[in-house]
mmCIF file of the N, C-alpha and C atoms, coordinates in Angstrom:
data_MODEL
# 
_entry.id   MODEL 
# 
loop_
_atom_site.group_PDB 
_atom_site.id 
_atom_site.type_symbol 
_atom_site.label_atom_id 
_atom_site.label_alt_id 
_atom_site.label_comp_id 
_atom_site.label_asym_id 
_atom_site.label_entity_id 
_atom_site.label_seq_id 
_atom_site.pdbx_PDB_ins_code 
_atom_site.Cartn_x 
_atom_site.Cartn_y 
_atom_site.Cartn_z 
_atom_site.occupancy 
_atom_site.B_iso_or_equiv 
_atom_site.pdbx_formal_charge 
_atom_site.auth_seq_id 
_atom_site.auth_comp_id 
_atom_site.auth_asym_id 
_atom_site.auth_atom_id 
_atom_site.pdbx_PDB_model_num 
ATOM 1   N N  . MET A 1 1  ? 5.019  54.664 60.476 1.00 0.00 ? 1  MET A N  1 
ATOM 2   C CA . MET A 1 1  ? 5.638  53.183 62.009 1.00 0.00 ? 1  MET A CA 1 
ATOM 3   C C  . MET A 1 1  ? 4.661  53.635 63.296 1.00 0.00 ? 1  MET A C  1 
ATOM 4   N N  . VAL A 1 2  ? 4.264  52.405 63.892 1.00 0.00 ? 2  VAL A N  1 
ATOM 5   C CA . VAL A 1 2  ? 3.653  52.453 64.881 1.00 0.00 ? 2  VAL A CA 1 
ATOM 6   C C  . VAL A 1 2  ? 4.756  51.986 66.024 1.00 0.00 ? 2  VAL A C  1 
ATOM 7   N N  . ALA A 1 3  ? 4.289  52.210 67.087 1.00 0.00 ? 3  ALA A N  1 
ATOM 8   C CA . ALA A 1 3  ? 5.219  52.113 68.492 1.00 0.00 ? 3  ALA A CA 1 
ATOM 9   C C  . ALA A 1 3  ? 3.892  50.980 68.961 1.00 0.00 ? 3  ALA A C  1 
ATOM 10  N N  . LEU A 1 4  ? 5.146  49.488 69.796 1.00 0.00 ? 4  LEU A N  1 
ATOM 11  C CA . LEU A 1 4  ? 4.265  48.588 70.677 1.00 0.00 ? 4  LEU A CA 1 
ATOM 12  C C  . LEU A 1 4  ? 4.959  48.480 72.022 1.00 0.00 ? 4  LEU A C  1 
ATOM 13  N N  . GLN A 1 5  ? 4.275  48.732 72.876 1.00 0.00 ? 5  GLN A N  1 
ATOM 14  C CA . GLN A 1 5  ? 4.772  48.398 74.293 1.00 0.00 ? 5  GLN A CA 1 
ATOM 15  C C  . GLN A 1 5  ? 4.514  47.049 75.165 1.00 0.00 ? 5  GLN A C  1 
ATOM 16  N N  . ILE A 1 6  ? 5.401  46.595 75.658 1.00 0.00 ? 6  ILE A N  1 
ATOM 17  C CA . ILE A 1 6  ? 5.067  45.341 76.332 1.00 0.00 ? 6  ILE A CA 1 
ATOM 18  C C  . ILE A 1 6  ? 4.937  45.562 77.667 1.00 0.00 ? 6  ILE A C  1 
ATOM 19  N N  . ARG A 1 7  ? 3.883  45.280 78.666 1.00 0.00 ? 7  ARG A N  1 
ATOM 20  C CA . ARG A 1 7  ? 3.981  45.539 80.205 1.00 0.00 ? 7  ARG A CA 1 
ATOM 21  C C  . ARG A 1 7  ? 4.202  44.176 80.520 1.00 0.00 ? 7  ARG A C  1 
ATOM 22  N N  . ASP A 1 8  ? 4.463  44.325 81.810 1.00 0.00 ? 8  ASP A N  1 
ATOM 23  C CA . ASP A 1 8  ? 4.881  43.545 83.280 1.00 0.00 ? 8  ASP A CA 1 
ATOM 24  C C  . ASP A 1 8  ? 5.948  42.478 82.365 1.00 0.00 ? 8  ASP A C  1 
ATOM 25  N N  . VAL A 1 9  ? 7.174  43.072 81.668 1.00 0.00 ? 9  VAL A N  1 
ATOM 26  C CA . VAL A 1 9  ? 7.848  41.656 81.301 1.00 0.00 ? 9  VAL A CA 1 
ATOM 27  C C  . VAL A 1 9  ? 9.016  41.580 82.842 1.00 0.00 ? 9  VAL A C  1 
ATOM 28  N N  . PRO A 1 10 ? 8.976  40.453 83.430 1.00 0.00 ? 10 PRO A N  1 
ATOM 29  C CA . PRO A 1 10 ? 10.225 39.943 84.000 1.00 0.00 ? 10 PRO A CA 1 
ATOM 30  C C  . PRO A 1 10 ? 11.426 40.704 83.868 1.00 0.00 ? 10 PRO A C  1 
ATOM 31  N N  . GLU A 1 11 ? 12.217 40.571 85.018 1.00 0.00 ? 11 GLU A N  1 
ATOM 32  C CA . GLU A 1 11 ? 13.146 41.803 84.635 1.00 0.00 ? 11 GLU A CA 1 
ATOM 33  C C  . GLU A 1 11 ? 14.294 40.690 84.452 1.00 0.00 ? 11 GLU A C  1 
ATOM 34  N N  . SER A 1 12 ? 14.646 39.611 84.273 1.00 0.00 ? 12 SER A N  1 
ATOM 35  C CA . SER A 1 12 ? 15.184 38.306 83.971 1.00 0.00 ? 12 SER A CA 1 
ATOM 36  C C  . SER A 1 12 ? 14.986 38.315 82.710 1.00 0.00 ? 12 SER A C  1 
ATOM 37  N N  . VAL A 1 13 ? 13.952 38.365 82.177 1.00 0.00 ? 13 VAL A N  1 
ATOM 38  C CA . VAL A 1 13 ? 13.755 38.220 80.817 1.00 0.00 ? 13 VAL A CA 1 
ATOM 39  C C  . VAL A 1 13 ? 14.194 39.482 79.768 1.00 0.00 ? 13 VAL A C  1 
ATOM 40  N N  . ARG A 1 14 ? 13.719 40.781 80.798 1.00 0.00 ? 14 ARG A N  1 
ATOM 41  C CA . ARG A 1 14 ? 14.099 41.818 79.918 1.00 0.00 ? 14 ARG A CA 1 
ATOM 42  C C  . ARG A 1 14 ? 15.894 41.569 79.752 1.00 0.00 ? 14 ARG A C  1 
ATOM 43  N N  . ASP A 1 15 ? 16.467 41.509 81.132 1.00 0.00 ? 15 ASP A N  1 
ATOM 44  C CA . ASP A 1 15 ? 18.081 41.371 81.139 1.00 0.00 ? 15 ASP A CA 1 
ATOM 45  C C  . ASP A 1 15 ? 18.717 40.297 80.317 1.00 0.00 ? 15 ASP A C  1 
ATOM 46  N N  . ALA A 1 16 ? 18.348 38.964 79.766 1.00 0.00 ? 16 ALA A N  1 
ATOM 47  C CA . ALA A 1 16 ? 18.596 37.837 78.948 1.00 0.00 ? 16 ALA A CA 1 
ATOM 48  C C  . ALA A 1 16 ? 18.569 38.857 77.506 1.00 0.00 ? 16 ALA A C  1 
ATOM 49  N N  . LEU A 1 17 ? 17.478 39.481 77.199 1.00 0.00 ? 17 LEU A N  1 
ATOM 50  C CA . LEU A 1 17 ? 17.365 40.306 75.982 1.00 0.00 ? 17 LEU A CA 1 
ATOM 51  C C  . LEU A 1 17 ? 18.269 40.891 75.688 1.00 0.00 ? 17 LEU A C  1 
ATOM 52  N N  . ALA A 1 18 ? 18.668 41.672 76.681 1.00 0.00 ? 18 ALA A N  1 
ATOM 53  C CA . ALA A 1 18 ? 19.424 43.098 76.595 1.00 0.00 ? 18 ALA A CA 1 
ATOM 54  C C  . ALA A 1 18 ? 21.234 42.653 76.103 1.00 0.00 ? 18 ALA A C  1 
ATOM 55  N N  . ALA A 1 19 ? 21.418 41.127 77.071 1.00 0.00 ? 19 ALA A N  1 
ATOM 56  C CA . ALA A 1 19 ? 22.369 40.284 76.875 1.00 0.00 ? 19 ALA A CA 1 
ATOM 57  C C  . ALA A 1 19 ? 22.444 39.784 75.299 1.00 0.00 ? 19 ALA A C  1 
ATOM 58  N N  . GLN A 1 20 ? 21.532 39.604 74.718 1.00 0.00 ? 20 GLN A N  1 
ATOM 59  C CA . GLN A 1 20 ? 21.867 38.774 73.595 1.00 0.00 ? 20 GLN A CA 1 
ATOM 60  C C  . GLN A 1 20 ? 21.641 40.003 72.447 1.00 0.00 ? 20 GLN A C  1 
ATOM 61  N N  . ALA A 1 21 ? 21.323 41.199 73.092 1.00 0.00 ? 21 ALA A N  1 
ATOM 62  C CA . ALA A 1 21 ? 21.232 42.553 72.151 1.00 0.00 ? 21 ALA A CA 1 
ATOM 63  C C  . ALA A 1 21 ? 22.540 42.798 71.992 1.00 0.00 ? 21 ALA A C  1 
ATOM 64  N N  . ARG A 1 22 ? 23.373 43.084 72.908 1.00 0.00 ? 22 ARG A N  1 
ATOM 65  C CA . ARG A 1 22 ? 24.535 43.415 73.008 1.00 0.00 ? 22 ARG A CA 1 
ATOM 66  C C  . ARG A 1 22 ? 25.495 42.558 72.528 1.00 0.00 ? 22 ARG A C  1 
ATOM 67  N N  . ALA A 1 23 ? 25.260 40.978 72.551 1.00 0.00 ? 23 ALA A N  1 
ATOM 68  C CA . ALA A 1 23 ? 25.957 40.222 71.894 1.00 0.00 ? 23 ALA A CA 1 
ATOM 69  C C  . ALA A 1 23 ? 26.141 40.395 70.381 1.00 0.00 ? 23 ALA A C  1 
ATOM 70  N N  . ARG A 1 24 ? 25.158 40.792 69.592 1.00 0.00 ? 24 ARG A N  1 
ATOM 71  C CA . ARG A 1 24 ? 24.641 40.693 68.432 1.00 0.00 ? 24 ARG A CA 1 
ATOM 72  C C  . ARG A 1 24 ? 25.467 42.591 67.412 1.00 0.00 ? 24 ARG A C  1 
ATOM 73  N N  . GLY A 1 25 ? 25.862 43.299 68.651 1.00 0.00 ? 25 GLY A N  1 
ATOM 74  C CA . GLY A 1 25 ? 25.686 44.653 68.698 1.00 0.00 ? 25 GLY A CA 1 
ATOM 75  C C  . GLY A 1 25 ? 24.482 45.379 68.114 1.00 0.00 ? 25 GLY A C  1 
ATOM 76  N N  . LEU A 1 26 ? 23.424 45.004 68.850 1.00 0.00 ? 26 LEU A N  1 
ATOM 77  C CA . LEU A 1 26 ? 22.067 45.801 68.355 1.00 0.00 ? 26 LEU A CA 1 
ATOM 78  C C  . LEU A 1 26 ? 22.085 46.292 69.846 1.00 0.00 ? 26 LEU A C  1 
ATOM 79  N N  . SER A 1 27 ? 20.870 47.814 69.757 1.00 0.00 ? 27 SER A N  1 
ATOM 80  C CA . SER A 1 27 ? 20.336 47.812 71.018 1.00 0.00 ? 27 SER A CA 1 
ATOM 81  C C  . SER A 1 27 ? 18.964 47.115 71.291 1.00 0.00 ? 27 SER A C  1 
ATOM 82  N N  . LEU A 1 28 ? 18.875 46.929 72.554 1.00 0.00 ? 28 LEU A N  1 
ATOM 83  C CA . LEU A 1 28 ? 17.395 46.204 72.525 1.00 0.00 ? 28 LEU A CA 1 
ATOM 84  C C  . LEU A 1 28 ? 16.488 46.296 71.875 1.00 0.00 ? 28 LEU A C  1 
ATOM 85  N N  . GLN A 1 29 ? 15.911 47.501 71.847 1.00 0.00 ? 29 GLN A N  1 
ATOM 86  C CA . GLN A 1 29 ? 14.896 48.038 70.729 1.00 0.00 ? 29 GLN A CA 1 
ATOM 87  C C  . GLN A 1 29 ? 15.082 47.420 68.979 1.00 0.00 ? 29 GLN A C  1 
ATOM 88  N N  . GLY A 1 30 ? 16.490 47.570 68.729 1.00 0.00 ? 30 GLY A N  1 
ATOM 89  C CA . GLY A 1 30 ? 16.816 46.717 67.899 1.00 0.00 ? 30 GLY A CA 1 
ATOM 90  C C  . GLY A 1 30 ? 16.328 45.199 67.546 1.00 0.00 ? 30 GLY A C  1 
ATOM 91  N N  . LEU A 1 31 ? 17.004 44.499 68.493 1.00 0.00 ? 31 LEU A N  1 
ATOM 92  C CA . LEU A 1 31 ? 16.599 43.161 68.343 1.00 0.00 ? 31 LEU A CA 1 
ATOM 93  C C  . LEU A 1 31 ? 15.139 43.232 68.594 1.00 0.00 ? 31 LEU A C  1 
ATOM 94  N N  . LEU A 1 32 ? 14.269 43.791 69.643 1.00 0.00 ? 32 LEU A N  1 
ATOM 95  C CA . LEU A 1 32 ? 12.901 43.671 69.470 1.00 0.00 ? 32 LEU A CA 1 
ATOM 96  C C  . LEU A 1 32 ? 12.295 43.565 68.235 1.00 0.00 ? 32 LEU A C  1 
ATOM 97  N N  . LEU A 1 33 ? 12.816 44.818 67.514 1.00 0.00 ? 33 LEU A N  1 
ATOM 98  C CA . LEU A 1 33 ? 12.349 44.763 66.338 1.00 0.00 ? 33 LEU A CA 1 
ATOM 99  C C  . LEU A 1 33 ? 12.379 43.531 65.620 1.00 0.00 ? 33 LEU A C  1 
ATOM 100 N N  . GLU A 1 34 ? 14.302 42.925 65.090 1.00 0.00 ? 34 GLU A N  1 
ATOM 101 C CA . GLU A 1 34 ? 13.957 42.166 64.539 1.00 0.00 ? 34 GLU A CA 1 
ATOM 102 C C  . GLU A 1 34 ? 13.534 40.506 64.453 1.00 0.00 ? 34 GLU A C  1 
ATOM 103 N N  . LEU A 1 35 ? 13.135 40.682 66.458 1.00 0.00 ? 35 LEU A N  1 
ATOM 104 C CA . LEU A 1 35 ? 12.605 38.882 66.882 1.00 0.00 ? 35 LEU A CA 1 
ATOM 105 C C  . LEU A 1 35 ? 10.734 39.534 66.361 1.00 0.00 ? 35 LEU A C  1 
ATOM 106 N N  . VAL A 1 36 ? 10.747 40.732 65.920 1.00 0.00 ? 36 VAL A N  1 
ATOM 107 C CA . VAL A 1 36 ? 8.899  40.845 65.831 1.00 0.00 ? 36 VAL A CA 1 
ATOM 108 C C  . VAL A 1 36 ? 8.862  40.681 64.284 1.00 0.00 ? 36 VAL A C  1 
ATOM 109 N N  . THR A 1 37 ? 9.580  40.976 63.633 1.00 0.00 ? 37 THR A N  1 
ATOM 110 C CA . THR A 1 37 ? 9.665  41.408 62.250 1.00 0.00 ? 37 THR A CA 1 
ATOM 111 C C  . THR A 1 37 ? 9.937  39.735 61.627 1.00 0.00 ? 37 THR A C  1 
ATOM 112 N N  . THR A 1 38 ? 10.683 39.238 62.436 1.00 0.00 ? 38 THR A N  1 
ATOM 113 C CA . THR A 1 38 ? 10.669 37.711 61.958 1.00 0.00 ? 38 THR A CA 1 
ATOM 114 C C  . THR A 1 38 ? 9.613  37.003 62.423 1.00 0.00 ? 38 THR A C  1 
ATOM 115 N N  . GLU A 1 39 ? 9.110  37.287 63.500 1.00 0.00 ? 39 GLU A N  1 
ATOM 116 C CA . GLU A 1 39 ? 7.606  36.530 63.849 1.00 0.00 ? 39 GLU A CA 1 
ATOM 117 C C  . GLU A 1 39 ? 6.770  36.799 62.522 1.00 0.00 ? 39 GLU A C  1 
ATOM 118 N N  . ALA A 1 40 ? 6.339  37.971 62.287 1.00 0.00 ? 40 ALA A N  1 
ATOM 119 C CA . ALA A 1 40 ? 5.256  38.437 61.781 1.00 0.00 ? 40 ALA A CA 1 
ATOM 120 C C  . ALA A 1 40 ? 5.437  37.682 59.987 1.00 0.00 ? 40 ALA A C  1 
ATOM 121 N N  . ARG A 1 41 ? 6.825  37.925 59.649 1.00 0.00 ? 41 ARG A N  1 
ATOM 122 C CA . ARG A 1 41 ? 7.381  36.434 58.644 1.00 0.00 ? 41 ARG A CA 1 
ATOM 123 C C  . ARG A 1 41 ? 6.974  35.405 58.294 1.00 0.00 ? 41 ARG A C  1 
ATOM 124 N N  . ARG A 1 42 ? 7.180  34.817 59.945 1.00 0.00 ? 42 ARG A N  1 
ATOM 125 C CA . ARG A 1 42 ? 6.978  33.427 59.708 1.00 0.00 ? 42 ARG A CA 1 
ATOM 126 C C  . ARG A 1 42 ? 5.328  33.270 59.501 1.00 0.00 ? 42 ARG A C  1 
ATOM 127 N N  . ALA A 1 43 ? 4.643  34.059 60.377 1.00 0.00 ? 43 ALA A N  1 
ATOM 128 C CA . ALA A 1 43 ? 3.422  33.849 60.495 1.00 0.00 ? 43 ALA A CA 1 
ATOM 129 C C  . ALA A 1 43 ? 2.796  34.023 58.875 1.00 0.00 ? 43 ALA A C  1 
ATOM 130 N N  . GLN A 1 44 ? 3.131  35.027 58.022 1.00 0.00 ? 44 GLN A N  1 
ATOM 131 C CA . GLN A 1 44 ? 2.993  34.902 56.338 1.00 0.00 ? 44 GLN A CA 1 
ATOM 132 C C  . GLN A 1 44 ? 3.034  33.995 56.157 1.00 0.00 ? 44 GLN A C  1 
ATOM 133 N N  . ASN A 1 45 ? 4.483  33.411 56.022 1.00 0.00 ? 45 ASN A N  1 
ATOM 134 C CA . ASN A 1 45 ? 4.950  31.760 55.130 1.00 0.00 ? 45 ASN A CA 1 
ATOM 135 C C  . ASN A 1 45 ? 3.857  31.129 55.676 1.00 0.00 ? 45 ASN A C  1 
ATOM 136 N N  . LEU A 1 46 ? 3.637  30.996 57.102 1.00 0.00 ? 46 LEU A N  1 
ATOM 137 C CA . LEU A 1 46 ? 2.203  29.954 57.799 1.00 0.00 ? 46 LEU A CA 1 
ATOM 138 C C  . LEU A 1 46 ? 0.922  29.913 56.797 1.00 0.00 ? 46 LEU A C  1 
ATOM 139 N N  . ALA A 1 47 ? 0.568  31.649 56.292 1.00 0.00 ? 47 ALA A N  1 
ATOM 140 C CA . ALA A 1 47 ? -0.478 31.549 55.519 1.00 0.00 ? 47 ALA A CA 1 
ATOM 141 C C  . ALA A 1 47 ? -0.120 31.020 54.286 1.00 0.00 ? 47 ALA A C  1 
ATOM 142 N N  . VAL A 1 48 ? 0.558  31.440 53.892 1.00 0.00 ? 48 VAL A N  1 
ATOM 143 C CA . VAL A 1 48 ? 1.027  31.087 52.065 1.00 0.00 ? 48 VAL A CA 1 
ATOM 144 C C  . VAL A 1 48 ? 0.723  29.688 52.077 1.00 0.00 ? 48 VAL A C  1 
ATOM 145 N N  . LEU A 1 49 ? 1.457  28.864 53.254 1.00 0.00 ? 49 LEU A N  1 
ATOM 146 C CA . LEU A 1 49 ? 1.531  27.197 52.634 1.00 0.00 ? 49 LEU A CA 1 
ATOM 147 C C  . LEU A 1 49 ? -0.036 26.372 53.455 1.00 0.00 ? 49 LEU A C  1 
ATOM 148 N N  . ALA A 1 50 ? -0.666 27.504 54.004 1.00 0.00 ? 50 ALA A N  1 
ATOM 149 C CA . ALA A 1 50 ? -1.863 26.880 54.348 1.00 0.00 ? 50 ALA A CA 1 
ATOM 150 C C  . ALA A 1 50 ? -2.632 26.832 53.197 1.00 0.00 ? 50 ALA A C  1 
ATOM 151 N N  . ARG A 1 51 ? -2.651 28.066 52.194 1.00 0.00 ? 51 ARG A N  1 
ATOM 152 C CA . ARG A 1 51 ? -3.096 28.365 50.802 1.00 0.00 ? 51 ARG A CA 1 
ATOM 153 C C  . ARG A 1 51 ? -2.983 27.335 50.214 1.00 0.00 ? 51 ARG A C  1 
ATOM 154 N N  . ALA A 1 52 ? -1.381 26.917 49.876 1.00 0.00 ? 52 ALA A N  1 
ATOM 155 C CA . ALA A 1 52 ? -1.053 26.076 49.117 1.00 0.00 ? 52 ALA A CA 1 
ATOM 156 C C  . ALA A 1 52 ? -1.831 25.049 49.298 1.00 0.00 ? 52 ALA A C  1 
ATOM 157 N N  . ARG A 1 53 ? -1.669 24.450 50.612 1.00 0.00 ? 53 ARG A N  1 
ATOM 158 C CA . ARG A 1 53 ? -2.456 23.080 51.157 1.00 0.00 ? 53 ARG A CA 1 
ATOM 159 C C  . ARG A 1 53 ? -3.546 23.019 50.707 1.00 0.00 ? 53 ARG A C  1 
ATOM 160 N N  . ARG A 1 54 ? -4.549 23.716 50.888 1.00 0.00 ? 54 ARG A N  1 
ATOM 161 C CA . ARG A 1 54 ? -5.762 24.135 50.566 1.00 0.00 ? 54 ARG A CA 1 
ATOM 162 C C  . ARG A 1 54 ? -5.849 23.769 48.933 1.00 0.00 ? 54 ARG A C  1 
ATOM 163 N N  . ARG A 1 55 ? -5.381 24.191 48.565 1.00 0.00 ? 55 ARG A N  1 
ATOM 164 C CA . ARG A 1 55 ? -5.574 24.446 46.832 1.00 0.00 ? 55 ARG A CA 1 
ATOM 165 C C  . ARG A 1 55 ? -4.741 23.004 46.380 1.00 0.00 ? 55 ARG A C  1 
ATOM 166 N N  . ALA A 1 56 ? -4.120 22.351 47.350 1.00 0.00 ? 56 ALA A N  1 
ATOM 167 C CA . ALA A 1 56 ? -3.470 21.040 46.976 1.00 0.00 ? 56 ALA A CA 1 
ATOM 168 C C  . ALA A 1 56 ? -4.499 19.807 47.221 1.00 0.00 ? 56 ALA A C  1 
ATOM 169 N N  . GLY A 1 57 ? -5.629 20.240 47.960 1.00 0.00 ? 57 GLY A N  1 
ATOM 170 C CA . GLY A 1 57 ? -6.506 19.362 48.684 1.00 0.00 ? 57 GLY A CA 1 
ATOM 171 C C  . GLY A 1 57 ? -6.520 18.874 49.585 1.00 0.00 ? 57 GLY A C  1 
ATOM 172 N N  . GLY A 1 58 ? -5.503 19.478 50.746 1.00 0.00 ? 58 GLY A N  1 
ATOM 173 C CA . GLY A 1 58 ? -5.129 19.267 51.831 1.00 0.00 ? 58 GLY A CA 1 
ATOM 174 C C  . GLY A 1 58 ? -3.814 18.266 51.395 1.00 0.00 ? 58 GLY A C  1 
ATOM 175 N N  . HIS A 1 59 ? -2.970 17.738 50.635 1.00 0.00 ? 59 HIS A N  1 
ATOM 176 C CA . HIS A 1 59 ? -2.146 16.751 50.281 1.00 0.00 ? 59 HIS A CA 1 
ATOM 177 C C  . HIS A 1 59 ? -0.526 17.864 50.506 1.00 0.00 ? 59 HIS A C  1 
ATOM 178 N N  . VAL A 1 60 ? 0.362  16.806 51.709 1.00 0.00 ? 60 VAL A N  1 
ATOM 179 C CA . VAL A 1 60 ? 1.261  17.835 52.313 1.00 0.00 ? 60 VAL A CA 1 
ATOM 180 C C  . VAL A 1 60 ? 2.107  16.583 51.999 1.00 0.00 ? 60 VAL A C  1 
ATOM 181 N N  . ALA A 1 61 ? 3.632  16.550 51.520 1.00 0.00 ? 61 ALA A N  1 
ATOM 182 C CA . ALA A 1 61 ? 4.520  16.290 51.087 1.00 0.00 ? 61 ALA A CA 1 
ATOM 183 C C  . ALA A 1 61 ? 5.448  15.830 52.103 1.00 0.00 ? 61 ALA A C  1 
ATOM 184 N N  . ARG A 1 62 ? 5.601  14.439 52.663 1.00 0.00 ? 62 ARG A N  1 
ATOM 185 C CA . ARG A 1 62 ? 6.466  14.210 53.801 1.00 0.00 ? 62 ARG A CA 1 
ATOM 186 C C  . ARG A 1 62 ? 7.958  14.517 53.411 1.00 0.00 ? 62 ARG A C  1 
ATOM 187 N N  . PRO A 1 63 ? 8.863  14.537 54.026 1.00 0.00 ? 63 PRO A N  1 
ATOM 188 C CA . PRO A 1 63 ? 10.432 14.464 53.565 1.00 0.00 ? 63 PRO A CA 1 
ATOM 189 C C  . PRO A 1 63 ? 10.810 12.984 52.864 1.00 0.00 ? 63 PRO A C  1 
ATOM 190 N N  . GLY A 1 64 ? 11.649 12.971 51.710 1.00 0.00 ? 64 GLY A N  1 
ATOM 191 C CA . GLY A 1 64 ? 11.346 12.162 50.950 1.00 0.00 ? 64 GLY A CA 1 
ATOM 192 C C  . GLY A 1 64 ? 10.649 12.004 49.743 1.00 0.00 ? 64 GLY A C  1 
ATOM 193 N N  . ASP A 1 65 ? 9.267  12.605 49.756 1.00 0.00 ? 65 ASP A N  1 
ATOM 194 C CA . ASP A 1 65 ? 8.325  12.047 48.746 1.00 0.00 ? 65 ASP A CA 1 
ATOM 195 C C  . ASP A 1 65 ? 9.069  13.028 47.543 1.00 0.00 ? 65 ASP A C  1 
ATOM 196 N N  . VAL A 1 66 ? 9.475  14.188 47.529 1.00 0.00 ? 66 VAL A N  1 
ATOM 197 C CA . VAL A 1 66 ? 9.749  14.591 46.713 1.00 0.00 ? 66 VAL A CA 1 
ATOM 198 C C  . VAL A 1 66 ? 11.123 14.144 45.776 1.00 0.00 ? 66 VAL A C  1 
ATOM 199 N N  . VAL A 1 67 ? 12.085 13.674 46.427 1.00 0.00 ? 67 VAL A N  1 
ATOM 200 C CA . VAL A 1 67 ? 13.085 12.998 45.877 1.00 0.00 ? 67 VAL A CA 1 
ATOM 201 C C  . VAL A 1 67 ? 12.753 11.797 45.195 1.00 0.00 ? 67 VAL A C  1 
ATOM 202 N N  . ALA A 1 68 ? 11.956 10.599 46.331 1.00 0.00 ? 68 ALA A N  1 
ATOM 203 C CA . ALA A 1 68 ? 11.546 9.115  45.477 1.00 0.00 ? 68 ALA A CA 1 
ATOM 204 C C  . ALA A 1 68 ? 10.781 9.925  44.325 1.00 0.00 ? 68 ALA A C  1 
ATOM 205 N N  . GLU A 1 69 ? 9.402  11.038 44.468 1.00 0.00 ? 69 GLU A N  1 
ATOM 206 C CA . GLU A 1 69 ? 9.149  11.242 42.901 1.00 0.00 ? 69 GLU A CA 1 
ATOM 207 C C  . GLU A 1 69 ? 9.613  11.484 41.513 1.00 0.00 ? 69 GLU A C  1 
ATOM 208 N N  . LEU A 1 70 ? 10.898 12.308 42.246 1.00 0.00 ? 70 LEU A N  1 
ATOM 209 C CA . LEU A 1 70 ? 12.136 12.568 40.811 1.00 0.00 ? 70 LEU A CA 1 
ATOM 210 C C  . LEU A 1 70 ? 12.691 11.287 40.532 1.00 0.00 ? 70 LEU A C  1 
ATOM 211 N N  . ASP A 1 71 ? 12.916 10.314 41.594 1.00 0.00 ? 71 ASP A N  1 
ATOM 212 C CA . ASP A 1 71 ? 13.570 9.061  41.147 1.00 0.00 ? 71 ASP A CA 1 
ATOM 213 C C  . ASP A 1 71 ? 12.646 8.093  40.053 1.00 0.00 ? 71 ASP A C  1 
ATOM 214 N N  . ASP A 1 72 ? 11.595 8.051  40.408 1.00 0.00 ? 72 ASP A N  1 
ATOM 215 C CA . ASP A 1 72 ? 10.544 7.174  39.629 1.00 0.00 ? 72 ASP A CA 1 
ATOM 216 C C  . ASP A 1 72 ? 10.374 7.783  38.674 1.00 0.00 ? 72 ASP A C  1 
ATOM 217 N N  . ILE A 1 73 ? 10.432 9.247  38.495 1.00 0.00 ? 73 ILE A N  1 
ATOM 218 C CA . ILE A 1 73 ? 10.577 10.039 36.824 1.00 0.00 ? 73 ILE A CA 1 
ATOM 219 C C  . ILE A 1 73 ? 11.632 9.699  36.275 1.00 0.00 ? 73 ILE A C  1 
ATOM 220 N N  . ARG A 1 74 ? 12.701 9.623  36.856 1.00 0.00 ? 74 ARG A N  1 
ATOM 221 C CA . ARG A 1 74 ? 14.000 9.489  36.166 1.00 0.00 ? 74 ARG A CA 1 
ATOM 222 C C  . ARG A 1 74 ? 14.127 8.295  35.331 1.00 0.00 ? 74 ARG A C  1 
ATOM 223 N N  . ARG A 1 75 ? 13.345 6.962  36.167 1.00 0.00 ? 75 ARG A N  1 
ATOM 224 C CA . ARG A 1 75 ? 13.604 5.897  35.871 1.00 0.00 ? 75 ARG A CA 1 
ATOM 225 C C  . ARG A 1 75 ? 12.597 5.400  34.941 1.00 0.00 ? 75 ARG A C  1 
ATOM 226 N N  . GLU A 1 76 ? 11.735 5.956  34.842 1.00 0.00 ? 76 GLU A N  1 
ATOM 227 C CA . GLU A 1 76 ? 10.670 5.979  33.571 1.00 0.00 ? 76 GLU A CA 1 
ATOM 228 C C  . GLU A 1 76 ? 11.099 6.384  32.471 1.00 0.00 ? 76 GLU A C  1 
ATOM 229 N N  . ARG A 1 77 ? 12.329 7.405  32.306 1.00 0.00 ? 77 ARG A N  1 
ATOM 230 C CA . ARG A 1 77 ? 12.691 8.133  31.256 1.00 0.00 ? 77 ARG A CA 1 
ATOM 231 C C  . ARG A 1 77 ? 13.878 6.911  30.439 1.00 0.00 ? 77 ARG A C  1 
ATOM 232 N N  . PRO A 1 78 ? 13.159 6.895  29.033 1.00 0.00 ? 78 PRO A N  1 
ATOM 233 C CA . PRO A 1 78 ? 15.073 6.483  28.257 1.00 0.00 ? 78 PRO A CA 1 
ATOM 234 C C  . PRO A 1 78 ? 16.290 6.452  28.844 1.00 0.00 ? 78 PRO A C  1 
ATOM 235 N N  . GLY A 1 79 ? 16.563 5.237  29.080 1.00 0.00 ? 79 GLY A N  1 
ATOM 236 C CA . GLY A 1 79 ? 18.004 5.375  29.675 1.00 0.00 ? 79 GLY A CA 1 
ATOM 237 C C  . GLY A 1 79 ? 18.329 5.795  31.057 1.00 0.00 ? 79 GLY A C  1 
ATOM 238 N N  . GLY A 1 80 ? 16.930 6.147  31.411 1.00 0.00 ? 80 GLY A N  1 
ATOM 239 C CA . GLY A 1 80 ? 16.824 6.336  32.780 1.00 0.00 ? 80 GLY A CA 1 
ATOM 240 C C  . GLY A 1 80 ? 17.283 5.627  34.130 1.00 0.00 ? 80 GLY A C  1 
ATOM 241 N N  . GLY A 1 81 ? 17.068 4.053  33.691 1.00 0.00 ? 81 GLY A N  1 
ATOM 242 C CA . GLY A 1 81 ? 17.353 3.191  35.094 1.00 0.00 ? 81 GLY A CA 1 
ATOM 243 C C  . GLY A 1 81 ? 18.630 2.696  35.088 1.00 0.00 ? 81 GLY A C  1 
ATOM 244 N N  . GLU A 1 82 ? 19.412 3.294  34.403 1.00 0.00 ? 82 GLU A N  1 
ATOM 245 C CA . GLU A 1 82 ? 21.050 3.042  33.845 1.00 0.00 ? 82 GLU A CA 1 
ATOM 246 C C  . GLU A 1 82 ? 21.650 3.582  34.465 1.00 0.00 ? 82 GLU A C  1 
# 
């Protein structure tokens, strides 16, 4: 494991994070580790999505596209439109 250090954090920011940590039953270090870990995971997920988008030729489904596609497929099945 490595150690990270953040300099010049405003006291008000540190106080707000410390309060959030206490409310969640964590130390400030525990909360910060959780936040940094979550952010790193998001970055990895975004990288996976970007690779998938490139493989799909740049096509990105909009909300509802999948549902509409499934509805179309079901209607085309024998007895699916009933």
